[in-house]
C-alpha positions in Angstrom: 98.9 27.4 -101.1 97.1 27.9 -104.4 98.7 31.2 -104.3 102.1 30.1 -103.1 102.5 27.7 -105.8 101.6 30.4 -108.8 103.6 33.0 -107.5 106.4 29.9 -107.4 106.7 28.9 -110.9 106.4 32.4 -112.2 109.1 33.2 -110.2 111.2 30.3 -111.6 110.2 31.1 -114.4 111.3 34.2 -114.7 114.3 33.6 -113.4 115.0 30.2 -115.4 114.5 32.8 -119.2 117.0 34.9 -117.4 119.9 34.6 -120.8 122.4 36.7 -121.1 124.9 37.8 -118.3 123.8 41.5 -118.1 119.9 40.0 -117.4 121.9 37.8 -114.5 123.4 40.3 -113.1 120.3 42.7 -112.7 117.9 38.9 -110.7 116.5 40.3 -108.1 114.6 38.6 -104.6 115.2 35.4 -103.6 117.8 33.4 -106.2 120.1 35.9 -105.3 120.9 34.4 -102.1 121.8 31.0 -103.3 125.2 30.6 -102.1 124.5 30.8 -99.1 120.4 29.8 -98.2 121.7 26.3 -97.9 124.9 27.6 -95.0 124.7 26.1 -92.1 123.5 28.1 -88.6 126.1 29.2 -86.8 124.6 30.0 -83.6 123.9 26.4 -81.6 123.2 23.8 -84.2 123.8 21.2 -82.1 121.1 22.0 -80.2 118.3 23.3 -82.9 119.1 19.1 -84.1 118.6 18.4 -80.5 115.1 20.5 -80.7 114.4 18.7 -83.9 115.1 15.6 -83.3 113.2 15.5 -80.1 109.8 17.1 -81.6 109.8 14.0 -84.3 109.7 11.9 -81.2 107.6 13.8 -79.6 105.3 13.8 -83.2 105.7 10.0 -84.0 104.0 9.0 -80.5 101.4 10.9 -80.6 100.6 9.9 -84.2 101.7 6.0 -83.0 98.7 6.8 -79.9 96.2 7.9 -82.0 96.4 5.5 -84.7 96.1 2.9 -82.1 92.9 4.3 -80.2 91.6 4.4 -84.3 92.0 0.7 -84.7 90.8 -0.3 -81.3 93.9 -1.1 -79.8 93.6 1.4 -77.3 90.3 2.8 -75.6 90.8 6.8 -74.8 87.9 6.9 -72.2 91.0 4.6 -70.0 93.2 8.2 -69.5 95.9 6.5 -67.3 96.2 3.5 -69.8 96.4 6.2 -72.9 99.0 8.0 -71.3 100.7 5.1 -70.0 100.8 4.9 -73.9 101.8 7.9 -75.1 104.6 7.7 -72.7 105.9 3.9 -73.6 105.6 5.0 -77.1 108.0 8.1 -76.5 110.7 5.8 -75.3 110.1 3.5 -78.2 109.9 5.8 -80.8 113.4 6.9 -79.5 115.3 5.3 -82.7 113.3 8.6 -84.5 114.9 10.9 -82.5 117.9 9.2 -83.1 118.1 9.4 -86.6 116.5 12.8 -87.6 119.0 14.6 -85.1 121.9 13.0 -86.0 121.4 13.5 -89.8 120.8 17.2 -89.1 123.9 17.3 -87.1 125.7 16.0 -89.8 124.3 18.6 -92.7 125.6 21.2 -90.6 129.4 19.9 -90.1 129.7 19.3 -86.7 131.7 17.0 -84.8 130.3 16.8 -81.2 128.6 13.7 -82.8 128.8 11.5 -79.1 127.3 15.5 -77.3 124.3 15.7 -79.7 123.4 11.9 -79.5 123.5 12.3 -75.4 121.3 15.4 -75.3 118.9 14.0 -77.8 118.9 11.0 -75.2 118.7 13.0 -72.0 117.5 16.7 -72.8 113.3 16.3 -72.9 113.4 13.5 -70.4 115.7 14.8 -68.1 113.4 18.6 -68.2 110.1 16.5 -67.5 111.2 14.0 -65.0 113.6 17.5 -63.0 109.4 19.0 -63.3 107.7 16.3 -62.0 110.2 15.5 -59.3 110.1 19.5 -58.1 106.1 18.9 -57.8 106.5 15.5 -56.2 108.3 17.1 -53.5 105.9 19.9 -52.6 102.8 16.7 -53.2 104.1 14.7 -50.1 104.9 17.3 -48.2 101.0 17.8 -47.9 100.3 14.1 -48.0 98.4 14.7 -51.3 97.2 11.5 -52.4 98.4 12.5 -56.1 101.5 12.2 -56.0 103.4 10.2 -57.7 105.0 6.7 -55.8 109.3 6.6 -55.9 108.4 3.3 -57.3 107.3 4.8 -60.0 109.7 7.4 -60.7 112.6 4.5 -60.8 110.6 2.3 -63.0 109.8 5.5 -65.3 113.5 6.4 -65.3 114.6 2.6 -65.7 112.5 2.7 -68.8 114.1 5.6 -70.4 117.5 4.6 -68.9 117.6 1.0 -70.3 115.2 1.3 -73.3 115.0 5.1 -75.0 119.1 6.5 -74.4 120.1 3.1 -76.4 117.5 3.3 -79.6 118.6 7.0 -79.2 122.2 5.7 -80.1 120.8 2.9 -82.7 119.2 6.2 -84.1 121.6 8.1 -84.4 124.5 5.3 -85.4 122.7 4.7 -88.6 121.9 8.7 -89.6 125.9 9.3 -89.3 126.3 6.5 -91.4 123.9 7.6 -93.9 125.1 10.0 -96.9 124.7 13.5 -96.2 121.7 15.3 -97.5 122.3 16.9 -101.1 121.4 20.0 -101.9 120.9 21.2 -105.1 123.5 24.8 -105.0 126.9 25.2 -103.4 127.5 27.1 -100.5 129.8 30.3 -100.9 132.9 30.1 -98.4 132.0 34.0 -97.2 128.9 34.5 -96.2 126.7 37.0 -98.1 125.0 40.8 -96.5 121.8 40.3 -94.8 119.9 44.0 -95.2 117.8 45.0 -93.3 114.6 42.9 -92.4 111.1 44.5 -92.5 109.5 44.1 -88.7 106.8 40.7 -90.7 110.0 39.2 -91.5 112.1 39.5 -88.5 111.2 37.5 -84.9 109.6 38.5 -82.7 107.0 40.0 -84.7 107.3 36.7 -87.2 107.4 34.1 -84.2 103.9 35.3 -82.9 102.3 36.1 -86.3 102.9 32.8 -87.7 102.6 30.8 -84.3 98.7 31.9 -84.5 97.7 29.8 -87.6 98.1 26.7 -86.0 97.2 27.1 -82.3 94.3 28.6 -84.4 93.9 25.6 -86.7 93.1 23.8 -83.6 91.6 25.9 -81.1 88.5 24.8 -81.3 89.0 21.0 -80.7 91.3 21.9 -77.8 88.7 22.4 -75.7 86.9 19.4 -75.7 90.5 18.2 -75.3 90.5 20.4 -71.8 87.8 19.5 -70.7 88.6 15.6 -71.1 92.0 16.3 -68.8 90.8 18.6 -66.4 86.7 18.4 -65.9 86.6 14.8 -66.1 84.7 14.5 -69.4 84.9 12.3 -72.2 86.6 12.7 -75.6 86.8 9.2 -77.9 86.4 11.0 -80.9 90.2 9.7 -81.9 89.3 10.0 -86.2 88.1 12.9 -85.9 91.8 14.1 -83.4 93.6 12.8 -86.2 91.8 14.5 -88.6 92.7 17.8 -86.1 96.3 16.9 -86.1 96.4 16.4 -90.1 95.3 20.2 -90.5 97.5 20.9 -88.2 100.9 19.4 -89.9 99.4 20.9 -92.8 99.3 24.8 -91.1 102.6 24.3 -89.7 104.1 23.2 -92.8 102.3 26.3 -95.1 103.1 28.7 -93.0 106.4 27.7 -92.3 107.2 27.7 -95.9 105.5 31.3 -96.6 107.6 33.2 -93.6 110.5 31.4 -95.3 109.7 32.6 -99.0 109.4 35.8 -97.5 112.1 35.6 -95.4 114.1 34.7 -98.9 112.4 37.5 -101.0 114.4 40.0 -98.8 117.4 38.4 -99.4 117.9 36.8 -95.6 119.3 33.2 -95.8 119.0 32.7 -92.0 115.9 30.5 -92.7 117.5 27.7 -89.6 116.2 29.2 -86.1 113.4 31.3 -87.6 111.8 28.1 -89.3 111.9 26.2 -86.1 110.8 29.5 -84.0 107.7 30.2 -86.0 105.5 27.3 -85.5 107.1 26.8 -82.4 105.3 29.9 -80.9 102.1 27.9 -80.8 103.4 26.3 -77.6 103.6 29.8 -76.1 99.6 30.4 -77.1 98.6 26.9 -75.8 100.2 28.0 -72.8 98.3 31.7 -72.6 95.1 28.8 -73.8 95.6 27.3 -70.6 95.5 30.1 -68.7 91.9 31.8 -69.5 90.8 28.0 -69.1 91.8 28.5 -65.7 90.4 31.3 -65.3 87.3 31.7 -66.3 87.1 27.2 -66.7 87.8 25.2 -63.4 87.9 26.0 -59.7 91.2 25.2 -57.9 90.9 26.1 -54.3 94.5 26.3 -53.3 98.1 27.3 -54.5 99.3 23.6 -54.9 96.4 22.3 -57.2 97.1 25.9 -59.4 100.7 24.5 -59.1 100.2 21.4 -60.3 97.4 22.6 -63.5 100.7 24.7 -64.7 103.1 22.5 -64.5 101.3 19.9 -66.6 100.1 22.1 -68.7 104.0 24.2 -69.5 105.1 20.1 -70.3 102.5 19.8 -72.7 103.3 22.9 -74.0 106.3 22.1 -74.2 105.9 19.6 -75.9 103.5 21.2 -78.6 106.0 23.4 -79.3 108.9 20.7 -80.5 106.2 19.2 -82.5 105.4 22.2 -84.4 108.6 23.8 -84.3 109.6 20.3 -86.3 107.5 20.0 -89.0 107.7 23.6 -89.4 111.5 23.2 -89.9 111.4 19.9 -91.8 109.1 21.8 -94.1 111.1 24.8 -94.7 114.7 22.1 -95.7 112.2 20.7 -97.8 111.2 23.6 -99.6 114.2 25.6 -100.1 115.6 22.4 -101.6 112.3 21.7 -104.2 112.4 25.7 -105.2 116.4 26.1 -105.6 116.7 23.1 -107.8 114.2 24.0 -110.1 115.6 27.2 -110.7 119.3 27.5 -113.3 121.9 28.3 -111.0 125.6 29.5 -112.7 
């Protein structure tokens, strides 16, 4: 972070010292793309807004759950109560998801706000419920004790439809009512040509490299969490887990900003999707870690227990990837507004 700050200060000072027209025409680096850096994403802006809004909702629910555990309002030893609290808080944080997705979608100058709001409300819960329903069919066929009761599924569906969805619409209402996010530079009418990007700043290399650091910041603590989930061990150091969460957020933010800086330096202004995917790939590494944990630490017999394990770890990996991707995206948005607001642009 210190090296990054010193580099940016040197760049900004050099750009602001250019007085003559000839010097301004010879400028290089990330200032060259000031007329395109805030051009809204051309590919699937609604999908990106929905993913970021969902990640913000997941992150808010997880943070409040940890805070409640630290304040002794929730007993982490009772795993069923903790899981119920996460689901309930996710439902109550629907307004956060709706607000974030609507603000970003409004910045993209898109008009299908109803579709964006509905997608934010049903996309992630619909995916999770579908995975659980398919798994529950197999569990019911074999008569497993872990099969979810049909009444429980109905109650979860009612909580989702009657509480979460209206809250998403309320959040979207305030998001669309708010002023459009202001940026320090004007966007050119014609998009700038993007030169060939080096391998380290282009997917999939950048995505695979960037995702390693956020995952590496939590991999040690992840072993104890996985042991608590699947090996019937206890985990109750919620204060330390909160510190790990803060380290994860800081790592995602720093990695995304460094990768965005490298991308802008090679005159590639298409940072929107890349900033999300660079950190969201941490969810992919989490799933790979779960495969290692399955092969080395668990002794599951039969196909069905393995299917149950992989289904639940897929859900956790998706949620983890969405949360990390959201942190990376919002960090890059803040980063670009700050650095381009600090330079003199004609």
